[in-house]
N, C-alpha and C positions, 0 to 999 in steps of 0.2 A: 122136518123130515119130508120126504117126497110123498109119503103115504100118511093119511090120517088114521091113527090107531084108535080103535074103538074101545068102549068100556070093558068088553070081554078080554081084550089083550091086557088092559091095566089090571083087571081082576086076576088073570093068570100070572102076571108079573109080580103082583104083590104076594101071591102064594109062593112064588119062587124066591122073592126078595122081600121078606117081611119089613114093614115100615118104609116102603119105597114110595113115599109121597112125591119124591123128586121125579118119578116117572111121569107125573102129570104134565111137567114142562115139555115132555117129548110128545105129548098126545094132544096138544092144544090146537093143532091145525097144520096147514101146509107151511112149508118154509123153503126158501130158495138157498138156504145155507148148506154148508158141507156137513154131512151127517156126523162124522166123528167129532167135529168141533162142537156140534150141538149137544152130543152126548157128554163130552168132556165138560162143557159149560154147565149142564144140569148136575153132573157129579160134583163139580167145583162149588156150585151154589149150595148143594146139600152138605158138603164138607164145611163150608164157611158158616152155614146156619147152625151147624151142630147136629143136623139130622143124621149125617154119617159122622160119627164121633171118631176121634183119634183112637186107633186100635181096632176099628171096625173092619171086617173083611168085606171086600166088594164081591158082587156076584161073580161066579165063574163065567169066563168069556163065552163059552158055548151056550150056557143056559140063558144069559142075558141076550145074546144074539137071537136065539130061538124065540124068546118071549117078545122081543121088540120087532121081530120080523125083519132083521137086518143081517148083514153078513158078519161073520166072526172077525174078519179083517177090520171092519169098522170099529168094533169093540176094542180090538187090540190097539188100533191107532189112537183111540180115545184114552185108553189106559196108559199108553206110551207117552202121550202128551202130558198127562197128569204126573207121570214119573219124572219127566224132564223138568217139570215145575217143582219137583221135590215134595209133592203132596202125598204120593203113594210109593210103596215099594212092592216089587213083584218078586215072589219067590217061587221058582219052578217046583211044581208038585204041591205047593202049600197055598198059593193064591196071591191075591193082591190086597194089600192092607193100607189103610189110611195112617200116615205117620205125622202129619201136621196140618194145621188149618192155614188157609191163605191169608 
């Protein structure tokens, strides 16, 4: 990510997203990559490791964007990428859910 996220942001994020150890991957320093791809990669890794289990609900887009200090469009793009890969389903009004592991 273009910004280094501090421990305060991680603490706030884990309050919104319990068990969100995968957020540490997004706070490890500067990156020249595309943010939505970085977020998708962190979520994909958490799904693959079982940290985000099949049936788990991903954080709401607005809350995750607020906590990570990124735009909601970035979160939507990351979720859409995971949906295209068949890892999550998005249900309007219900949320985004993990449906399989990579």
